[in-house]
N, C-alpha and C positions, 0 to 999 in steps of 0.2 A: 505495499498499500503505499511507505512513502517512497518510491520512486515513481510510482503515476498521483501523487499529490504535486511534482514536479510536471506533471504537463496540463496543458491548459488544451481543452474540448471548447469551441464554440457549436451553441446548440440557437441557430436562429426561427424563431419562433416558439410563440407560449402557446400554441392549442393543445389539442390532445398528444399528438403523435410529442410535440415538443417538450411538455408534462411530464410521460415515461421518459423518453429517451434520457434529461436529464436528472431523473429521479434514478435511474439506474447505473448515470454517469456517475453522481455523487456519493451513491451509496457503495460503490467500488474504487471510491478515495481519489476523483479526479478535479482537478479545479476546473468548474464548467465558469462559463462566460454565456447567460442567457439573455437573446436579443428579444426585446420584444417594441417592435412598431409606436402601438399602443401606448399613451393617447396621445401621441405627440401625431401620428396618423392616423387617420379616422377611416376606415375602410365600408362604414357606415351599413353595417351589419350588428357591430357586438356592441355591448351596454353596460358593461366594466370596464372594470384594470386588471379584473384576475386572470389568473392565467387559468385556463381550461376554460373556457366560458364554453356553452352551449347554444349556438345561435338557436338552428331551426326548430328543434322540439326536445323535449323534458325526456323523451323516448330511446331506450339501450338496449329496445328490443325483449325478445322473451328471452324467459329464462330457462325453459326446460333442455335439458341436455341432451336431448334428442334434437332439439333444432339448431339449426348451423353456428347461430348467432350464441344463441345458447353455451353451445359449445366453444365457444372464440372466446368467449367471458371466460369462462373456467380456466380454458388454457391461459387466460393471460393474469388471473388468481396464482396458478402452478408459477408462472413466472414474474411473480411479486409489485404485480401490478399501481399504480399510485390511484387510479381514476376510476380502477374497482374497490377500494380502499375508501374513495370518497364515497363511493355510487352505494355503499353498504350505508351510510354515515345519513348519507340525507334521502333514504329512499323513500318516496310517497305510496298508496294503494294503487296499484294500476290493475289490476286483475296477475297474469300468468306473466306478462312484460317489469320490466326493470327501467321501473322512472323515478325522475329524482327533483326533487326542490334547487334545479339552477343557479341559483345563487349562492345555498348550504356547499353545494357541489363543487365548485368554483372555488369560494374561498375559503376550503379545506384543502383543495388541490392545491391554491395559494400558499399555505400558511404554512402548508408542511413544504414547500421545496425551499421558500424562503427558512423554515429553520435549519438549513443549511450554512453552515460557518465557508463549507466551500464552493457557496455561487453566488458570481456578479452578475447584476442583473444591468443590464442597459435599454434606455428605452429612449432604442435609433431605429432608426431603416436603413438598412443592410441593401445596398443598389449594386455592391458583388461579394465575388467571393472568395480566399484567398488558399491559394494552392497548397500554401506552404502550415497553414493549421486544420486539423484533425476535425471534420466537421460533420453535424447532424442537422440538414436543411428540413425545414421540416413548414414550411412559412403558410400551408395549405391553400385550399382554394381559394382564398384571398390575398397570394402573393400580388405586391405590391408592382404595377403597372412596371415601372424601372426597372426590378428585381427581374422581371418579366421578360422584358426586354433583352438585358444581360445573359437572360440565359437560353433566350432563343441564340441569339449570336452564339454560345459559346457551344450547343449541341447541334448550331447548325441546317436549324429546320423552323420550322412553326411551328410556336406551342401549339396543343389543341386547348380547349374549352367549353363548356357547356352554362344554362345558365340553372340555377337554383333558386328555390324560395321556402319562405318561412311561412308560418299560421298564424293568426291572428289570438291573442288572447282578452279574453271577457273576465270581468269581475264575477265572483259566484252567486252575489247578494243582486246581481243583474239579473239572476235566470231568474224567470215565469216557472214555478215549479207546478202551476197549475196547469202546465200543458208537459213542461219535462219533467225525469223520474230517474234515480237510480238503477244498473243493470250493467250487469258482465254480459258479454254475449257466451251464448251455447251454460248458462248455471256453473261459473268457473265459482262458486265457492264463495261470492262478495258479490259486492256491489260501487263495485271504483269508479264506475266513469255514469256522468252524466248524460241522457240520451234526451232529442228530442227527434221527434219523430211529428213526420209529415203523411198528411192524408195524401190521392193520389191530384186533385186539383191547385194545395198549394206545393207540393212537388212542381211540377207542368211550372207555374208561375214562376218557382224559383229558379229554377233550370232555362225559360227565356231570358230570365233577366240580367244571368250573368253570364250566357252567352253574348250577351249586347251591351255590359257595360262597359265604360270607360276604362284601358288598363292605361299603366302607368308607361312611361318612354323605356325601350331599352336600346343602348345606342354604345356606340365605340369602338366594337368589333361584330364581325361574325360571330353567327353564334349557332348549338342548339340544342333544345331540350335532354335534359335525364330521363331518358321513362321510367326511373324508378323513383322521381318525386317531379312530376307535373304538375302546374301550377291548375287548380280546381278549374279552372273557366276551359283550361286548353282540353281537359279530361272532358269537360260537359259538350266541349263542339263536336267530341269525337261520337256524338250520337246522344239522343233524347235521355234514353235509358241506361248511358254508358255508367252514373251517379248510381243506380240503384245496385250496379255489380261491384264498386267501387268503393271511395271512401263513407257513401252515402248508403251501404246496404242494408237492409231491416234484418236480414235472417238474424236467428235465436234473440230477436232485441225485443219480440213482444213484450206489455206486462197484461197480468192482469186487472182487469179495471180499468184499462184503456181499452180505443178500441184498434183493432190491427191495422199496425204502422205500414206505407206504403216504401216509407224509404226513412233511414235515423242519420242525424251525422252524430256523432258520439263527441263528447270532451272529457280529456283526459286534467286531472291533477295536478299542474304545474308549483306546487307551490308544499309545503313541511305543513302550513298554517292550515291547508285546503280552500282558501278566500280566493285563489288565480286554478282556469282552467282555461287549454287551450283546446281548437276546433281541432280536431283528429284527421288525418288527412288532406288540411283545407288551408295548403299550401299557395299564394298567390300574387297576381300581380295588378291589381286590382288597382286603383287612384284608393285616397282614403276616402274620400267623401263616399267613395262608390265602393266600398268594400262597410261604411255605415249601414249605407244605403239600402246594398241586395245583403247582405247577413243579416239584418233586423226581420228581413221577410221568411228567416228558422224561426220555426215554433218554438214560443220561449228567449228567442230573445230577441225579442220586441224592443225592449229599452236596454239592452244589451252596452255596460260599459266598458268600453275597450282601453285597455291597458298598455296595448301593443299589436299596433297594426302587420298587415301580413307585408312582405320583403320578397323583390327579387334580387337575388346577386350576381355572380361572375363565381363559376367553380372554375377554377384551370387546374390544368395536369400534364403531363409531358409524354411523351411518346415511349414507356418504361424497357417496351421490347428490344425496341433498337437504341437505345439510351443509356442503361444500365448495366453494371457487371453484375455475375451472380450474388453477390455477397453488398445488392443492393447498394454499391457505389456508382457513380459518374462512370463513365469511359473516356467523358474528356477530361476529367479531375476525378487521381481515385478517392484524396484526401478526402472527398465532400461525399456521404452517404444520404442519398434521400429514404424521405420519411411519411408516413401522412397521404390526405390523399393526393397529395401534387403528384407523388407517386403513380398513382391513378388505379388506389384503393376506393368502395368508396360507401361514408358511414362512420360513424362518431366510432363504433367497437374499431370496426376492419382500424381504422385510420392510426387510433393508439394501441390497437398490437402492431404496426409496421413501428412505433416509435420503439420498444421494445428488443423488436428485433433488428434494428440499424443498430443500436447500441452497444445492442450485444456483440454485435458484426463489428463497428470500431473497436469495440475495446480488445479483440481476437487479436485485428491487426497491431492493435499497439504495442501488444502484448507479446507479438509475433508468435501466436500460435497458429495450426495450417484456420483455415477457415472451411466451419462445416454445416454444410446443407443441410435446413431442419425438412425431414420427413413429408415428401408428400400426404401422406395418410393423415396428417395434423390439419386443423382449416386452417390456420395461419401459414400452416406449410403448401398449403394448395393456394393460396388464395393469392402465395409468392410467387408460385407456381409460374400461375395464369398470369402474371403482371409482368413476368419475363418472358415468359417463350407463346404467348397469343401469336396467334399465322391469322389469322382474319386479313379481310381486308383494310377494318379501320378498330384500331387499338379502342374501348369502351371502359369507364369507373366498371368495376366489377363488387358487389356487395360476398360476406361471407352466404356459401348457399351449400349442398351436401351433391351438387354437377359438376363440382369441383373435383369431387370424391368420386367417381363413376363408379369405382368398385363395393360402394356402401349403398346397399337393397335399402325399402323403407324400412325393412323387418330387423338386418343390423347395423342400425343407426347406434341405438345405449353402444351396443358392443365393441363398436367405431369408434365410440367417444371413448370409451377407457383404453382402448387399445392407444385412441391420440395420446391421453395426457401418462401415460408409460412412456409415448416415447417425449413429450415436451418435459418432464422428468429427466428424463437421461440427456436432453440435452443440454439442460441446464444446468446441471451433474458438471456435464466437463467444459 
């Protein structure tokens, strides 16, 4: 450890991937300089100065071990994840999902990291990389334009990008519970979600106004939407019944004493106190006045107080299959390791997990230990294998999913998860 204390490592970006990378390296005894451009640089998406702030949603998806993201979270726990520790301390009721009070979550990340004496924080924007300093680059999907331009020049190709969006948050006390009710889908054993049921006429009127509502301008660069996180108005434009088979799916959400719903909006608890709730699946690019007008057509939200409006923002990522080495370092500058959504993974958990893996690889390199690939029989290993070896026509970001491990069938997922965790433990012991 004494030798490692003499080594300075840069971690650029204070999001989930940067938090995990810094935490791992600090525990290994490195002097870590963490660069976070906020609050001097405004990315128009974050709301606090905390490290590891959740921007889009407060959900980290399923807790089930036979779920791909559930397994990935358990792998991270076996790897000493700080964000999983923070999530456990800030969890709010959400049925089978792991959801958190986002402010408590981020404040715990921040407090834990800043408690390390070997951490040095610099609130400044990084516009270029130093090839002589070992670095974890985890600036995320909101990487600043200047750094993106630098990366484009360094990699010799145009960066890829897509647009993502976040959902509005409303005050619980402004919801009309003569129309709304608590219930989780399919009798999960709790009533964690607030449900706003539509009848058929209400649904069709809502869809009509949603499709024709005014959208905020999107400019600066060409882009395309990410299919895994489409704005609700884009989903609606694909067919009048589409929402009923997506974020407004009513199945399993009927309740005794209420008419059978034609469609249902669910709201998820967003704070530990239970006073804020977000509109599940309602990422949007409507203007703020239109969000107020159209979303108040939802039964139970006629007088909703909007505490935070939905927002569309750019997500940037690089062409990882042609740009990264096997250890997640840049081919053009192998002292720099990529982590998070910039590397081509999609999602909170996926981003955080790559932060751990990139720092493990960097640590091995600094200790002159040979590179050790993570088995593709683990969810993190399979996800990494995808971003490194994609062979299709156009590389796009990827969430954790069982299709990444083709040998696993639906009936063998639990056994595959147990094997995965054993492989993770062996990988970390080495």
